[in-house]
N, C-alpha and C positions, 0 to 999 in steps of 0.2 A: 438858453437851454430849456426845453419843455420840462414841466414838473413831472416827476415819476409818480405813477399811479399804482395802487396795489389792489388786488382782487380778493375779496373775502366772500365766500359763499357758504350756505348751510343747506344740507339735505334734511328735510323734515319728513320722516316716514309716516304716512297716514293711510296706507293702502290695505291694512289688515282688516279682517272681518270682525274684530272686537268680540270674539266668541266668549272670552272669560268675563268681559264687562256686560255682555248681553244687549248692548246698544252701541251705536256708532260713537266711538270716543271723540272723534274730531268735533262733533257738535255739542258735546257736554258743556254746560255752563261753567265758567271759571271766573277769574278776576275781572274787575272793571266792566261787568256786564257782557263780557265777550265769551265766545266758545273757546275750548282748549286750543283748537287750531288757530283761530284768529288772534288769540292772545299771544301764542308763541311766535307767530309770524310778526306781529306788531313789535314784540320785544327784540326780536332779531333785527328788524328794520331800524329800531331806535339805536341799536348797537352798531349800525352801519355795516351789517352783514346781509348780503342778498339772499333771501329765502328761496329755496327750490322745493316746492311741496309735491310729494309723490302720493297720488291718490289712486284708488281702485275704481273700477267701473261702477261699483255699488255706491260709491260716495263722491263721484266726480263733481256733483253739484255743490259740494261743500267748499265753494270758492269765495267765501266771505273774507278775502285777504286784501291787504293794501296794494295799491298800484306799485308795480315794480317787481311783484312776486312772479316767479316762474312756476307754472303748474305742469307737472308731468303725469301721465297716466300709465300705471302698471296694469297691463291687460291680463297678467297671470299672477295676481297676488297670492294665490294659494300655493305658489312655488316657494313662498317663504320670504323673510326679510331681505335675504340676499338679492332676490329679484327686484325688490324696490330700490336697493342701493345701486344696482347696476343700471336700472332704468333712470334713476336720477343722475348718475354720472354722465350719461349721454347728453345731458343738458348743461353740464358744467364746463365752461371754457377753461382756459388756462387760469390757474389760481395760485395765490400765495398761501392761502389757508382755507381748508375745508372743514366745516363743523358738521358732524352727523348726530342727529337726535331723533327720537321717536315722538309722535304727537302726544303720548301720555307721559312725557318728561318735561313739563313746562318749567321754564326758568325766567327769572327777572333779568332785565336788560343789563343791569350792572354786573351780573355774573358773567354774561357773555363778554362784556367789555373787559373785565379783569382777565378772563381766560385768553382773549385775543391779544391783549397788551403783553401778557407774560409770554405767550407763545412766540410772538414776533420779536421779543427781546433776545431770543436765543435762536440764531439762524440755523444751527445744526440739529435742533431737536425735531425728531420725526413726528412725535405725538405728544400732545399736552392733555392732561386730564385733571378734573377737580378732585379734591380729597377732603373728607370730613372725618375727623378723629381716626385717621389712619386708613379709612376705607375709601377706595376709588369710586367716583360717581360718574355722572354724565352732565354735559355732552363731551365727546372726544373731539379734539382738533387735530387735523392732519396737515403735514407739510406737503408741498408739491412732490417732493422726492418719494412719497409713499403712494402716489397715484397708481403706478403700475401694479402694486400689490393689491390695491382696492379693486382694480379692474379685473383681477384674476381670482377673486373670491368665488367660492361655491358652497352650497350646502354640504357637499361631501367633505370639504376640508375645513369645516367649522365656521365658514363665513368670516365675518368681521373679527371674531374671536381669534382666528388664526393670525391675522395681521397684528392684533394686539400682543399675542404671544411672541411673535417674531421680534417685535421691537420693545418688549416689556422692560428689559433692563435700561432702555434709553428714554422711557416715558418721563416727561417732566410733570411733576405733581404740583398742583397749586392748592394750598391749604385754605379752606373757608371755615368760617365760624357758624355757618348755617347748614342744617340738614336738608335744605331745599335741593342741594345738588344730588341727593339720594332719592328724591321723589320719583316714583314709578307707579303710575295709576293703572295697574293691570286689572284690578277687580273692583266691584262695587264697594267692598269694604275699604280698600285703600283710597278710593276716590272720596268716600264719605268722611273718612278720617282726616284727609287733607283739607276738605272743606271746613271741618270743625276747627282745625288749627288756624284757619284764616278768620274765623268768626270773632 
């Protein structure tokens, strides 16, 4: 009997204009001498999750990513984050678990591994999310049963937030002792504060 294989994918959303940051977030220096984008993709790969990076036409050359990474181009990133999710989904085959994260939400591989392990331990759970001191963080992990909901999101119906609201009572929360799961590097101030925490 052939061994059963499982498919774990991650959408890394990196097509935005980074207007609040003032410079391309994907190329900002982060840990291990890598950029935010290359670091996040590396950590996902270490966790055995296949990264699918969604870039915009303005930063499509930011492809300093490991072999095995799928790169998708969102030709209309100004349409919002929903357009990047829908673009990425077109490159996602059948999956057992789909992780969605933004390029400005870097996480260590062990966090991805713990989330994936917990998510897969409960076959009926639609969404798994990390939690720190009672506050939900990122990334979110989705079961295959939620795919049709993801494919029907729109800016008009709150995008990914609508999917989270629909399944909110069923979200599996994974408690962490690190505030890393709350990192969201939207502004120069948040980015500099995060760098100082690593020093």
